[in-house]
C-alpha positions as CSV (number, residue, x, y, z in Angstrom):
1,M,-9.0,-114.2,-18.9
2,S,-8.5,-116.2,-22.2
3,T,-5.1,-117.7,-23.1
4,E,-4.7,-115.1,-25.8
5,Q,-5.3,-112.3,-23.3
6,N,-2.7,-113.9,-21.0
7,K,-0.2,-114.1,-23.8
8,A,-0.8,-110.4,-24.6
9,L,-0.3,-109.5,-21.0
10,F,2.9,-111.5,-20.9
11,R,4.2,-109.7,-24.1
12,R,3.2,-106.3,-22.6
13,F,5.0,-107.1,-19.3
14,N,8.1,-108.2,-21.2
15,E,8.2,-105.2,-23.4
16,E,7.3,-102.5,-20.9
17,F,8.8,-103.9,-17.7
18,F,12.1,-105.4,-18.9
19,N,12.8,-103.6,-22.2
20,K,11.6,-100.1,-21.3
21,G,12.3,-100.3,-17.5
22,N,8.8,-99.4,-16.4
23,V,9.1,-101.4,-13.1
24,S,6.0,-99.8,-11.6
25,L,4.0,-101.9,-14.1
26,A,4.6,-104.8,-11.8
27,D,2.1,-103.3,-9.3
28,D,-0.6,-103.2,-12.0
29,L,0.1,-106.6,-13.7
30,L,1.2,-108.9,-11.0
31,A,-1.1,-110.2,-8.3
32,P,-0.6,-108.8,-4.8
33,D,0.3,-112.3,-3.6
34,F,2.6,-112.9,-6.6
35,V,5.5,-115.3,-5.9
36,E,8.6,-115.5,-8.2
37,H,9.7,-119.1,-8.6
38,E,12.9,-118.3,-10.5
39,E,16.1,-118.2,-8.5
40,L,16.8,-114.6,-7.3
41,P,20.0,-113.1,-5.9
42,P,20.5,-113.6,-2.1
43,G,18.5,-111.2,0.0
44,I,16.0,-110.4,-2.7
45,S,12.4,-111.2,-1.8
46,R,10.3,-113.4,-4.1
47,D,7.4,-110.9,-4.3
48,R,6.6,-108.0,-6.6
49,Q,9.1,-105.7,-4.9
50,G,11.9,-108.3,-5.4
51,V,11.1,-108.6,-9.1
52,K,11.2,-104.8,-9.4
53,Q,14.6,-104.8,-7.6
54,V,16.0,-107.5,-9.9
55,A,14.8,-105.7,-13.1
56,T,16.3,-102.4,-11.8
57,M,19.6,-104.1,-11.1
58,L,19.6,-105.8,-14.5
59,R,18.9,-102.5,-16.3
60,N,21.5,-100.6,-14.3
61,A,24.1,-103.2,-15.2
62,F,23.0,-103.5,-18.9
63,P,21.3,-100.3,-19.9
64,D,20.8,-101.6,-23.5
65,F,19.2,-104.9,-22.3
66,K,16.6,-106.3,-24.6
67,S,14.5,-109.4,-23.9
68,T,13.0,-111.1,-26.9
69,I,10.2,-113.6,-26.9
70,D,10.7,-116.4,-29.3
71,D,7.7,-118.6,-28.3
72,I,4.8,-118.3,-25.9
73,I,2.9,-121.3,-24.6
74,A,-0.3,-120.8,-22.7
75,E,-2.8,-123.2,-21.1
76,G,-5.5,-122.1,-18.7
77,D,-4.0,-119.4,-16.5
78,K,-0.4,-120.4,-17.1
79,V,2.0,-118.7,-19.6
80,V,5.6,-119.6,-20.3
C-alpha cells in the first residue's frame, strides 16, 4: 500500500470510527494482530476489541465528540 493510500485509510478510520461511531470498522481496517501502543484505561486489552471499547466509552461520555486531523505524516507502512 502506498503512503497516500495509508493516509486515506487513516482519514477514513478517524472519520468513520471515532467521529461517526462505526466501531465495527476496526475489524475491517485493523490487522487481526493489531496492538495499541497508546496508554489505555486499566483492564482494557490492547487489541482491536480494546480499541472498540475505548471508542464506545469515549462516544458515550461525549456524544458530540469530533476528532480533527491537522497533519498526517506517513513513511513506509507507518502513519502518524
